[in-house]
C-alpha positions in Angstrom: 12.3 -0.2 12.0 10.4 1.8 9.9 10.3 5.1 11.3 7.7 7.4 10.0 6.9 11.1 11.0 3.7 12.7 12.0 3.6 16.6 11.3 3.0 18.7 14.2 -0.8 19.1 14.8 -1.8 16.0 12.3 -3.7 13.1 12.4 -2.0 10.5 10.0 -2.5 6.9 8.9 0.6 4.7 9.2 1.4 1.2 8.4 3.7 -1.5 10.3 5.5 -4.1 8.0 3.8 -5.7 5.5 3.3 -9.4 6.8 2.5 -10.6 3.0 6.2 -10.7 1.9 6.3 -13.9 4.6 4.2 -15.9 2.4 0.7 -16.5 3.5 0.5 -14.4 6.4 -1.3 -11.7 7.8 -1.2 -9.1 10.9 -2.9 -9.9 14.1 -1.4 -7.2 16.1 1.0 -4.7 16.4 2.2 -1.8 18.1 4.2 1.5 18.0 6.8 3.4 19.6 7.2 6.8 19.5 11.2 8.1 19.4 10.9 11.7 18.5 8.8 14.7 19.1 7.9 16.4 22.1 3.9 15.9 22.6 2.8 12.5 23.0 0.9 10.8 20.2 -2.0 9.5 20.6 -3.3 6.4 18.9 -6.9 6.8 17.6 -7.4 3.6 15.8 -5.8 0.0 15.5 -6.7 -2.6 12.9 -5.1 -6.0 12.0 -4.6 -6.6 7.8 -1.9 -7.2 5.5 -0.1 -4.7 7.7 -0.6 -3.2 11.3 -2.5 -0.2 10.8 -2.9 2.8 13.4 -4.3 6.1 13.1 -2.6 8.7 15.3 -2.7 12.2 16.2 0.2 14.5 17.4 -0.6 16.9 19.6 2.5 18.4 19.9 4.3 21.8 18.6 7.1 20.0 16.5 7.1 16.4 14.3 6.9 13.2 16.1 8.4 9.9 14.7 7.1 6.8 15.5 8.0 3.4 14.8 5.0 0.8 13.7 5.5 -3.3 14.4 3.2 -6.0 12.8 2.9 -9.3 14.5 2.6 -11.7 11.9 0.6 -15.0 11.7 0.0 -17.6 9.6 -3.5 -17.7 7.8 
């Protein structure tokens, strides 16, 4: 897991694991799981690449913690 913190009221870009560490792999999909914070984090965009990348907004009054995962596939 790679817990990443999103400050209250912020919009940030987060990445899952880098699939290129496995060799000739890319991230074809992924997901996120909020593990802390009072406001429900909103996913604005998500995209494939070397790692699964998402843009999220934290509307809560405190920081949120999110785990982002990449689903890797050989190229």
